[in-house]
C-alpha positions in Angstrom: 63.6 -31.4 73.4 62.0 -32.8 70.2 60.1 -35.3 72.4 58.6 -32.4 74.4 57.3 -30.8 71.3 55.8 -34.0 70.0 54.1 -34.6 73.3 52.6 -31.1 73.4 51.4 -31.5 69.8 49.8 -34.7 70.7 48.0 -33.0 73.6 46.8 -30.3 71.2 45.6 -32.9 68.7 43.5 -34.6 71.4 42.0 -31.3 72.5 41.1 -30.4 68.9 39.4 -33.7 68.3 37.3 -33.1 71.4 38.4 -36.2 73.3 39.2 -34.2 76.4 35.9 -33.1 77.8 35.5 -29.5 79.1 35.7 -29.4 82.9 32.5 -28.0 84.4 31.3 -27.8 88.0 28.4 -30.2 88.6 25.0 -28.5 89.0 22.4 -29.6 91.5 19.4 -28.4 89.4 19.4 -28.5 85.6 16.7 -26.4 83.9 15.4 -28.2 80.8 13.4 -26.4 78.1 10.2 -28.3 79.2 10.8 -27.3 82.9 11.3 -23.7 81.9 8.1 -23.6 80.0 6.1 -25.2 82.8 7.5 -23.0 85.5 6.8 -19.9 83.4 3.2 -20.8 82.8 2.8 -21.5 86.5 4.6 -18.5 88.0 4.8 -15.7 85.5 3.0 -12.7 87.1 2.0 -11.1 83.8 0.1 -14.3 82.8 -1.6 -14.4 86.2 -2.6 -10.7 85.8 -4.2 -11.5 82.4 -6.1 -14.5 84.0 -7.3 -12.3 86.8 -8.5 -9.7 84.3 -10.5 -12.3 82.4 -12.1 -13.6 85.6 -13.1 -10.1 86.4 -14.6 -9.5 83.0 -16.4 -12.9 83.1 -18.4 -11.6 86.1 -19.8 -8.7 84.2 -22.4 -10.3 81.9 -24.8 -11.4 84.6 -24.6 -8.0 86.2 -25.6 -6.1 83.1 -28.3 -8.6 82.2 -30.1 -7.9 85.5 -32.7 -5.1 85.7 -31.9 -2.1 88.0 -32.8 -2.6 91.6 -36.3 -1.6 92.5 -36.7 1.7 94.4 -38.6 1.8 97.7 -40.0 5.2 98.7 -41.4 6.4 102.0 -43.2 9.7 102.1 -45.6 12.0 104.0 -48.0 13.9 101.7 -50.2 16.9 102.1 -49.5 17.8 105.8 -51.2 21.0 106.8 -48.6 23.6 107.8 -50.7 25.2 110.5 -50.8 22.1 112.7 -49.0 19.3 110.9 -51.8 17.0 112.3 -52.1 13.8 110.4 -55.9 13.6 110.7 -56.8 17.2 110.0 -57.0 17.1 106.2 -58.5 14.4 104.1 -55.6 14.3 101.7 -52.9 13.9 104.3 -51.4 10.5 104.2 -48.3 8.5 105.0 -47.2 6.8 101.8 -45.1 3.6 101.1 -44.3 2.9 97.5 -42.1 0.8 95.2 -41.1 1.3 91.6 -39.1 -0.8 89.0 -37.4 0.3 85.8 -38.0 -2.0 82.8 -35.6 -1.3 79.9 -37.0 -1.7 76.5 -37.2 -5.4 75.4 -33.9 -6.6 74.0 -31.6 -4.0 75.7 -30.6 -6.2 78.6 -29.9 -9.2 76.3 -27.7 -7.0 74.1 -25.8 -5.7 77.1 -25.2 -9.2 78.3 -24.1 -10.4 74.8 -21.6 -7.5 74.4 -20.1 -8.1 77.8 -19.9 -11.9 77.2 -18.1 -11.3 73.9 -15.7 -9.0 75.6 -15.1 -11.6 78.3 -14.4 -14.1 75.5 -11.9 -11.7 74.0 -10.2 -11.5 77.4 -10.1 -15.3 77.7 -8.5 -15.6 74.3 -6.1 -12.8 75.4 -5.0 -15.0 78.2 -4.2 -17.8 75.7 -2.4 -15.3 73.5 -0.3 -14.1 76.4 0.5 -17.7 77.3 1.8 -18.3 73.7 3.9 -15.2 73.8 5.3 -16.2 77.2 6.3 -19.6 75.9 7.8 -18.1 72.8 10.0 -15.7 74.9 11.0 -18.4 77.4 12.0 -20.8 74.6 13.9 -18.1 72.8 15.7 -17.0 76.0 16.5 -20.6 76.9 18.1 -21.3 73.5 20.1 -18.0 73.7 21.4 -19.2 77.1 22.2 -22.6 75.7 24.1 -21.0 72.8 26.1 -18.8 75.1 27.0 -21.9 77.2 28.3 -23.8 74.2 30.1 -20.7 72.9 31.8 -20.2 76.2 32.9 -23.9 76.2 34.5 -23.4 72.8 36.2 -20.2 74.0 37.5 -22.0 77.1 38.7 -25.0 75.0 40.5 -22.6 72.6 42.1 -20.8 75.5 43.7 -24.1 76.5 44.7 -24.8 73.0 46.3 -21.4 72.6 48.2 -21.9 75.9 49.5 -25.1 74.4 50.4 -23.2 71.2 52.3 -20.7 73.2 54.2 -23.4 75.0 55.0 -25.2 71.7 56.1 -21.9 70.1 58.3 -21.2 73.1 59.9 -24.6 73.0 60.6 -24.4 69.3 62.0 -20.9 69.8 64.3 -22.1 72.6 65.8 -24.8 70.5 66.2 -22.4 67.6 63.5 -24.1 65.5 60.9 -21.3 65.8 60.4 -17.5 65.8 59.7 -15.1 68.6 56.9 -13.6 66.6 55.1 -17.0 66.8 55.1 -16.7 70.6 53.8 -13.2 70.5 51.1 -14.1 67.9 49.9 -17.0 70.1 49.8 -14.7 73.2 47.8 -12.1 71.2 45.2 -14.7 70.1 44.9 -15.9 73.7 44.2 -12.3 74.8 41.5 -12.0 72.2 39.9 -15.2 73.5 40.0 -13.8 77.1 38.1 -10.7 75.8 35.5 -12.9 74.1 35.1 -14.8 77.4 34.5 -11.6 79.3 31.9 -10.4 76.8 30.1 -13.7 76.6 30.0 -14.1 80.4 28.3 -10.7 80.6 25.8 -11.6 77.9 25.0 -14.8 79.7 24.3 -12.9 83.0 21.9 -10.6 81.1 20.1 -13.4 79.4 19.8 -15.4 82.6 18.3 -12.4 84.3 15.8 -12.1 81.4 14.9 -15.8 81.7 14.5 -15.5 85.5 12.1 -12.7 85.0 10.0 -14.7 82.6 10.0 -17.6 85.1 8.7 -15.2 87.8 11.8 -15.5 90.1 14.7 -13.4 91.3 16.9 -12.2 88.5 20.2 -13.3 90.1 19.3 -17.0 90.5 21.9 -19.1 88.8 20.5 -21.2 85.9 22.2 -24.3 84.8 21.1 -25.8 81.4 21.7 -29.3 80.1 24.6 -29.6 77.7 23.0 -32.2 75.5 19.9 -31.4 73.4 17.8 -33.5 71.1 19.6 -33.8 67.7 18.1 -32.8 64.4 15.2 -30.6 63.5 11.7 -31.8 62.7 10.1 -31.3 59.3 7.4 -28.6 59.4 4.3 -28.2 57.4 4.2 -25.7 54.4 3.2 -22.1 54.9 -0.3 -22.5 53.5 -1.1 -25.4 55.9 0.3 -23.3 58.8 -1.9 -20.3 57.6 -5.0 -22.6 57.8 -4.1 -23.8 61.3 -3.5 -20.3 62.5 -6.9 -19.3 61.3 -8.3 -22.1 63.4 -6.1 -22.0 66.5 -4.5 -18.6 66.9 -6.1 -17.0 70.0 -5.4 -13.5 68.9 -7.7 -13.9 65.8 -10.4 -15.4 68.0 -10.0 -12.5 70.4 -10.5 -9.9 67.6 -13.5 -11.9 66.3 -15.0 -11.7 69.8 -14.4 -8.0 69.8 -16.2 -7.7 66.5 -19.2 -9.6 67.9 -19.1 -7.3 71.0 -19.0 -4.2 68.8 -22.0 -5.5 66.8 -23.9 -6.0 70.0 -23.0 -2.5 71.1 -24.2 -1.1 67.7 -27.5 -3.0 68.0 -27.9 -1.7 71.6 -27.3 1.9 70.3 -30.1 1.4 67.8 -32.4 0.1 70.6 -31.7 3.3 72.5 -34.2 5.1 70.2 -36.9 3.3 72.2 -37.9 4.4 75.7 -37.5 2.5 79.0 -40.5 2.1 81.3 -40.8 2.7 85.0 -43.7 1.0 86.8 -44.6 1.9 90.4 -47.2 1.5 93.1 -47.8 3.3 96.3 -50.0 2.8 99.3 -51.2 5.9 101.2 -52.5 5.5 104.8 -54.9 8.2 106.0 -56.0 9.1 109.5 -59.1 10.9 110.8 -62.8 10.6 109.9 -64.9 11.9 107.1 -68.2 13.6 107.9 -70.9 11.1 108.9 -72.7 11.7 105.6 -69.5 10.8 103.7 -69.1 7.5 105.4 -67.1 7.9 108.6 -63.5 6.5 108.5 -61.3 7.8 105.7 -60.3 5.1 103.2 -56.6 4.6 102.4 -55.2 5.3 98.9 -53.6 3.0 96.4 -51.7 4.7 93.5 -50.3 3.1 90.4 -48.2 4.8 87.8 -46.3 4.1 84.6 -43.7 6.5 83.2 -41.4 6.5 80.2 -38.3 8.5 79.3 -38.7 10.6 76.2 -35.9 9.9 73.7 -36.2 13.3 72.0 -32.5 14.1 71.3 -32.3 11.8 68.3 -29.9 13.7 66.1 -27.5 15.1 68.6 -27.4 12.1 70.9 -28.7 8.8 69.6 -27.7 9.2 65.9 -24.2 10.1 67.0 -24.1 7.1 69.3 -25.0 4.8 66.4 -22.4 6.4 64.2 -19.8 5.9 67.0 -20.6 2.2 67.4 -20.6 1.6 63.7 -17.1 3.2 63.4 -15.9 1.0 66.3 -17.3 -2.1 64.5 -15.5 -1.1 61.3 -12.3 -0.5 63.2 -12.4 -4.0 64.7 -13.1 -5.5 61.3 -10.0 -3.7 59.8 -8.1 -4.9 62.9 -9.0 -8.5 62.1 -7.7 -8.2 58.6 -4.5 -6.5 59.8 -4.0 -9.4 62.3 -4.5 -12.0 59.6 -1.9 -10.2 57.4 0.5 -9.9 60.4 0.0 -13.5 61.3 0.8 -14.7 57.7 3.9 -12.4 57.5 5.1 -13.7 60.9 4.7 -17.4 59.8 6.4 -16.8 56.5 9.4 -15.0 58.1 9.8 -17.5 60.9 9.5 -20.5 58.5 12.1 -19.0 56.2 14.4 -18.5 59.2 13.8 -22.0 60.3 14.6 -23.5 56.9 17.7 -21.3 56.4 19.1 -22.3 59.8 18.3 -26.0 59.1 20.3 -25.8 55.8 23.2 -24.1 57.6 23.2 -26.9 60.3 23.4 -29.6 57.6 26.2 -27.7 55.9 28.1 -27.3 59.1 27.6 -30.9 60.2 28.4 -32.6 57.0 30.8 -30.3 55.3 32.4 -27.3 56.9 33.2 -28.5 60.4 34.7 -31.9 59.4 36.7 -30.1 56.7 37.9 -27.5 59.2 39.0 -30.2 61.7 40.9 -32.0 59.0 42.6 -28.8 58.1 43.7 -28.2 61.7 45.0 -31.8 61.9 46.9 -31.3 58.7 48.3 -28.0 59.9 49.4 -29.6 63.2 51.2 -32.3 61.3 52.8 -29.8 58.9 53.9 -27.5 61.7 55.5 -30.4 63.6 57.9 -30.9 60.6 58.2 -27.2 59.9 56.3 -27.4 56.6 53.5 -25.0 57.9 54.1 -21.7 59.5 52.6 -20.9 62.9 50.3 -18.1 61.6 48.5 -20.6 59.4 48.2 -23.1 62.2 46.6 -20.5 64.5 44.3 -19.2 61.7 43.1 -22.8 61.0 42.2 -23.3 64.7 40.4 -19.9 64.9 38.5 -20.8 61.8 37.4 -24.1 63.2 36.3 -22.4 66.5 34.3 -19.8 64.5 32.5 -22.5 62.6 31.7 -24.5 65.7 30.3 -21.4 67.3 28.2 -20.7 64.2 26.9 -24.2 64.3 25.4 -23.6 67.8 24.2 -20.3 66.6 22.4 -21.8 63.7 20.8 -24.5 66.0 19.6 -21.7 68.3 18.2 -19.6 65.5 16.3 -22.6 64.1 14.7 -23.4 67.5 13.9 -19.8 68.2 12.2 -19.6 64.7 10.3 -22.7 65.7 9.2 -21.1 68.9 8.0 -18.0 67.0 6.1 -20.3 64.6 4.4 -22.1 67.5 3.3 -18.7 68.9 2.1 -17.5 65.5 0.1 -20.6 64.6 -1.2 -21.2 68.2 -0.3 -24.8 68.2 2.6 -26.9 69.5 2.7 -29.5 66.7 3.8 -27.9 63.4 4.4 -31.1 61.5 2.6 -32.0 58.3 
């Protein structure tokens, strides 16, 4: 009977040291982080919507730069009502005319400039949406990776607890243990089963979220690689990241384009104090004859006219329009300052999270987890010779499992913070 206990303890020791790999069903398709990012950029409908919006707005500048269409007029003038005969009266004529509106010089150029700047803002909006999409995809991917690793730890611990239950039963049967040790091991096993249920549900939810970002059905099974690149890269200091964001962040460029568009709209409102011109010409064909003394055949008429609108509502209309456009310009300038402040706060917070998680990773790798494993090994050896009680053995194993889970959590948080930094700066490479 003693040999059976020793054999079981040896098996537990092997499992604790991680020599026995977790059994997992092979997956046909493994979704790497790079594949997820590429598929999201290609298939995400929200990004496609923003691209279509930009393309629609890019078609506006040439439209507003073009003058209004000329107007063709066909008319019958001065027909006598007693006979409606075309040759009865000398002023009766059939008229064909054309007219063209000419906005005051500079108005069309300002309309084009405003629309072009708004299209630029939409183009930068596409780039900003792409950055946000990549941030969300990377964050979701790492959350899914963490849940996979946490589930592996839970499954491994379930196997260990089953071995603990068997060891406790064996020692109890030979009179070397207590029944409460068996009950304690069964309780801890039930707790792990509950954790497994909760984490499995969280994984389904996170997989559905990632599937949505990838533009595919929410119930598609996603399998992630188990191994990831070790270590975390060194990142530039916050001041350097601020400067890069000023240069590369699409959102800042978008707001600057909105400022330029607002300035063009303000200049256009000021131009509205000046009138537009309408130039027209008409040809009037007459029939009938003049008296012989007046020259016989009636000559046709050619008419030319120039008209202007009268901008007389200066205070109630045009002054208010200028005031409106000035306020819109001020609003966008304030918005730019707010975006800069938000960008800096986002970079500072994400960089702090990255550094904290990196320090935790180092502590877990070099200190806490090795020490916790040594503690479990010592507890196993002590329990075998009845120098350690079963409760302390279980607690040491639970502590090790918690630290291993926290390790993967810290790695996930570090990479999620890096993803937020990449989106906040607008650049993939954040190294010095």
